[in-house]
MARBAZA-515705 format. One record per atom (N, C-alpha, C): x, z, y. Coordinates in steps of 0.02 Angstrom, whole numbers, padded with zeros to 5 digits, always signed. Layout:
BEGIN
XZY/...
***
This chain:
BEGIN
+03862+05056+02695/+03786+05060+02721/+03794+05131+02749/+03820+05173+02742/+03827+05258+02754/+03842+05248+02830/+03909+05223+02823/+03928+05204+02896/+03893+05171+02950/+03855+05123+02934/+03815+05083+02970/+03755+05143+02995/+03723+05180+02951/+03664+05220+02965/+03706+05277+03007/+03766+05301+03001/+03771+05348+03042/+03783+05322+03125/+03820+05257+03114/+03832+05230+03190/+03773+05217+03221/+03727+05204+03182/+03648+05202+03208/+03617+05263+03244/+03645+05313+03190/+03606+05379+03218/+03648+05404+03277/+03718+05403+03282/+03744+05425+03341/+03718+05368+03393/+03711+05307+03391/+03696+05267+03442/+03615+05301+03466/+03575+05300+03434/+03507+05331+03451/+03500+05401+03487/+03541+05449+03448/+03560+05512+03494/+03597+05504+03560/+03628+05463+03574/+03661+05447+03651/+03610+05410+03675/+03561+05376+03666/+03511+05343+03696/+03454+05395+03726/+03436+05447+03674/+03399+05480+03693/+03421+05544+03740/+03488+05569+03731/+03516+05620+03778/+03520+05557+03854/+03544+05522+03846/+03531+05470+03931/+03470+05479+03951/+03429+05477+03909/+03357+05458+03957/+03308+05520+03951/+03319+05560+03936/+03264+05627+03921/+03300+05687+03951/+03256+05748+03978/+03272+05801+03986/+03294+05820+04047/+03306+05876+04072/+03344+05894+04122/+03401+05854+04165/+03438+05853+04108/+03517+05795+04119/+03479+05748+04165/+03436+05709+04170/+03417+05654+04214/+03422+05683+04286/+03403+05748+04306/+03423+05765+04366/+03474+05782+04413/+03530+05781+04355/+03594+05784+04392/+03612+05725+04402/+03624+05715+04456/+03680+05639+04475/+03733+05648+04490/+03785+05590+04482/+03850+05592+04502/+03858+05554+04551/+03894+05601+04599/+03927+05578+04656/+04004+05581+04655/+04045+05538+04684/+04108+05541+04685/+04140+05534+04742/+04087+05519+04799/+04114+05505+04857/+04141+05583+04895/+04147+05558+04962/+04178+05626+04990/+04125+05683+04997/+04132+05739+05013/+04077+05795+05004/+04056+05812+05071/+03988+05815+05077/+03965+05830+05151/+04006+05887+05183/+03997+05898+05232/+04035+05950+05286/+04005+05984+05324/+03946+05951+05330/+03895+05980+05370/+03831+05958+05352/+03767+06030+05362/+03700+06003+05372/+03679+06026+05449/+03631+05985+05475/+03599+06009+05522/+03527+05989+05508/+03494+06036+05528/+03394+06046+05512/+03377+06052+05585/+03327+06001+05600/+03290+06008+05660/+03217+06027+05646/+03191+06089+05672/+03134+06103+05629/+03066+06071+05659/+03073+06066+05734/+03025+06044+05756/+03014+05963+05744/+03072+05928+05722/+03065+05856+05728/+03047+05836+05641/+03062+05900+05614/+03060+05905+05517/+03108+05852+05511/+03163+05852+05523/+03219+05807+05491/+03289+05864+05481/+03315+05823+05432/+03380+05853+05405/+03440+05803+05390/+03497+05812+05433/+03536+05760+05426/+03606+05804+05386/+03634+05745+05328/+03698+05774+05302/+03756+05727+05341/+03796+05767+05358/+03858+05754+05404/+03924+05748+05352/+03959+05673+05352/+04041+05683+05326/+04080+05685+05392/+04115+05725+05413/+04150+05730+05483/+04107+05733+05524/+04102+05669+05570/+04048+05661+05623/+04009+05617+05608/+03985+05585+05547/+03958+05533+05526/+03884+05563+05498/+03832+05542+05518/+03765+05551+05476/+03762+05506+05411/+03782+05534+05365/+03771+05499+05301/+03715+05499+05260/+03664+05537+05285/+03596+05536+05251/+03552+05582+05285/+03487+05552+05292/+03427+05589+05339/+03359+05588+05287/+03341+05667+05319/+03273+05676+05259/+03215+05687+05301/+03160+05686+05276/+03092+05691+05309/+03089+05774+05268/+03080+05838+05311/+03067+05888+05275/+03002+05931+05289/+02980+05972+05243/+02936+06015+05252/+02972+06100+05246/+02921+06135+05299/+02959+06198+05312/+02912+06249+05279/+02923+06325+05309/+02882+06364+05293/+02802+06359+05322/+02770+06396+05291/+02695+06397+05309/+02688+06419+05385/+02727+06451+05411/+02717+06471+05474/+02784+06451+05513/+02801+06392+05549/+02870+06370+05544/+02896+06376+05627/+02861+06396+05659/+02868+06396+05742/+02913+06464+05743/+02976+06472+05775/+03000+06538+05784/+03043+06541+05737/+03093+06606+05729/+03126+06597+05682/+03111+06654+05625/+03147+06657+05574/+03129+06697+05521/+03161+06771+05539/+03115+06836+05547/+03143+06890+05552/+03108+06925+05491/+03060+06931+05455/+03028+06979+05410/+03009+06948+05343/+03041+06971+05298/+03010+06970+05221/+02932+06942+05224/+02909+06898+05210/+02838+06871+05185/+02810+06830+05262/+02852+06815+05317/+02815+06787+05376/+02833+06710+05377/+02836+06675+05321/+02835+06620+05314/+02851+06564+05356/+02927+06603+05382/+02964+06556+05434/+03013+06536+05418/+03045+06492+05438/+03121+06450+05405/+03178+06485+05473/+03215+06519+05443/+03269+06559+05490/+03291+06503+05554/+03329+06513+05596/+03372+06461+05647/+03436+06506+05650/+03491+06456+05663/+03556+06480+05673/+03612+06439+05624/+03674+06466+05619/+03723+06462+05573/+03719+06499+05493/+03708+06464+05454/+03703+06500+05390/+03762+06458+05349/+03759+06470+05277/+03802+06404+05228/+03769+06410+05159/+03798+06354+05129/+03753+06333+05070/+03797+06391+05013/+03762+06441+04989/+03800+06497+04953/+03791+06477+04869/+03744+06435+04851/+03730+06445+04775/+03688+06366+04748/+03712+06334+04722/+03666+06300+04678/+03633+06314+04607/+03562+06299+04624/+03532+06327+04563/+03496+06267+04533/+03537+06252+04466/+03498+06210+04424/+03426+06226+04389/+03415+06285+04373/+03337+06309+04363/+03284+06320+04405/+03278+06289+04453/+03239+06304+04509/+03171+06295+04482/+03117+06325+04511/+03046+06311+04499/+03032+06261+04535/+03078+06223+04584/+03073+06180+04638/+03105+06124+04618/+03116+06107+04554/+03168+06048+04528/+03250+06069+04526/+03277+06071+04593/+03343+06093+04606/+03339+06133+04661/+03384+06167+04678/+03395+06200+04736/+03462+06242+04753/+03485+06224+04821/+03526+06259+04854/+03531+06326+04904/+03543+06390+04892/+03537+06447+04926/+03562+06414+04985/+03526+06438+05042/+03561+06444+05105/+03567+06526+05117/+03625+06544+05164/+03655+06613+05156/+03618+06666+05208/+03546+06632+05218/+03502+06711+05260/+03495+06766+05189/+03489+06812+05237/+03501+06845+05302/+03584+06857+05311/+03593+06841+05367/+03669+06876+05389/+03662+06931+05399/+03718+06957+05427/+03720+07037+05466/+03676+07046+05521/+03686+07003+05559/+03639+07022+05607/+03550+07007+05597/+03535+06959+05544/+03463+06973+05533/+03437+07038+05507/+03503+07062+05458/+03476+07130+05414/+03476+07182+05480/+03524+07179+05506/+03508+07227+05561/+03438+07222+05607/+03429+07175+05638/+03364+07153+05673/+03318+07178+05626/+03300+07164+05564/+03243+07186+05529/+03246+07276+05508/+03300+07297+05492/+03314+07362+05488/+03286+07400+05554/+03307+07389+05603/+03309+07413+05657/+03227+07428+05680/+03183+07377+05647/+03114+07389+05652/+03086+07418+05594/+03108+07437+05559/+03100+07480+05485/+03062+07428+05429/+03081+07350+05428/+03049+07300+05397/+03127+07276+05355/+03105+07218+05288/+03151+07197+05277/+03175+07134+05305/+03208+07096+05293/+03220+07024+05342/+03196+06965+05273/+03180+06991+05212/+03171+06946+05153/+03227+06895+05146/+03223+06838+05105/+03286+06827+05087/+03273+06758+05037/+03312+06738+04991/+03291+06653+04957/+03275+06611+04979/+03293+06621+05030/+03300+06544+05086/+03322+06486+05052/+03306+06423+05032/+03309+06379+04998/+03304+06295+05023/+03350+06269+05020/+03343+06195+05010/+03318+06171+04944/+03258+06139+04936/+03242+06129+04862/+03184+06069+04882/+03185+06047+04794/+03128+05997+04797/+03057+06032+04795/+03024+05987+04762/+02940+06006+04759/+02926+06025+04698/+02953+06002+04641/+02917+06019+04579/+02854+05983+04560/+02834+05997+04492/+02778+05968+04481/+02711+05995+04535/+02717+06054+04549/+02659+06086+04569/+02648+06048+04652/+02699+06051+04689/+02686+06018+04759/+02724+05942+04768/+02735+05904+04717/+02765+05851+04698/+02705+05812+04761/+02720+05763+04815/+02680+05732+04870/+02664+05767+04914/+02677+05823+04914/+02654+05868+04974/+02694+05847+05041/+02684+05830+05105/+02719+05819+05164/+02717+05878+05204/+02661+05912+05203/+02644+05981+05259/+02690+06044+05242/+02682+06063+05292/+02742+06136+05283/+02702+06196+05242/+02715+06185+05175/+02692+06238+05116/+02744+06283+05092/+02811+06299+05100/+02844+06334+05076/+02837+06404+05108/+02866+06454+05087/+02884+06518+05110/+02921+06530+05165/+02956+06476+05190/+03020+06489+05227/+03073+06436+05222/+03057+06417+05154/+03114+06361+05140/+03117+06299+05162/+03158+06249+05151/+03163+06188+05167/+03151+06125+05102/+03099+06092+05111/+03082+06058+05056/+03101+05978+05054/+03110+05970+05011/+03134+05875+05008/+03100+05847+04939/+03103+05792+04931/+03065+05757+04868/+03114+05777+04818/+03096+05778+04755/+03131+05776+04707/+03191+05746+04679/+03171+05671+04711/+03236+05636+04705/+03292+05642+04770/+03265+05671+04820/+03312+05691+04878/+03348+05734+04865/+03322+05787+04808/+03365+05843+04811/+03418+05847+04762/+03393+05785+04715/+03459+05784+04672/+03502+05750+04709/+03493+05700+04748/+03555+05671+04786/+03593+05740+04839/+03563+05785+04868/+03566+05846+04906/+03632+05873+04864/+03608+05889+04807/+03627+05940+04757/+03717+05904+04732/+03716+05850+04719/+03769+05812+04707/+03820+05789+04772/+03789+05815+04813/+03828+05789+04879/+03857+05855+04921/+03833+05915+04907/+03834+05949+04956/+03856+06020+04910/+03935+06034+04935/+03958+06095+04896/+03932+06157+04923/+03944+06219+04884/+03966+06285+04899/+03988+06284+04976/+03973+06322+05003/+04011+06341+05071/+04006+06302+05131/+03956+06244+05124/+03945+06209+05182/+03889+06233+05226/+03917+06227+05302/+03890+06246+05346/+03807+06220+05343/+03767+06258+05382/+03692+06228+05386/+03675+06260+05454/+03671+06206+05517/+03647+06231+05568/+03563+06226+05568/+03536+06273+05593/+03457+06256+05586/+03457+06279+05644/+03407+06230+05693/+03390+06228+05752/+03312+06235+05767/+03289+06261+05813/+03207+06249+05836/+03168+06185+05831/
***
């Protein structure tokens, strides 16, 4: 009887662990890693590439003032140019996020020459509870997708992946 109770208890704990909590947002992905991301701001599209092949396509939301490139902290714009994914954040307020390496040296120099700060913390992220379902441009300069989509992106895109952000 004791052995049966122990097995039943362990089985229940395993089921609970599989069903709940934040662990559900971490997807397993065993395919080839994404080699490049391309973002087209005007079209509100983001593409994941493996080699020359587009393997995923997403509709995106941008900063609340999306036209033009990000220059300064608080401008509500999404940067344009070549950057890299520099970090995965599993504790994002927006479900999950990947940091974009903005600002680069040129961005910093441009802002400093004008006595301003370039800003930072540009991410590809989900919506989180507060913004779930929004499809307009609502971020402070980040690139937003749905929570389901960021789970997939988080698993497929390694740190160091280049991200090309076009107007």
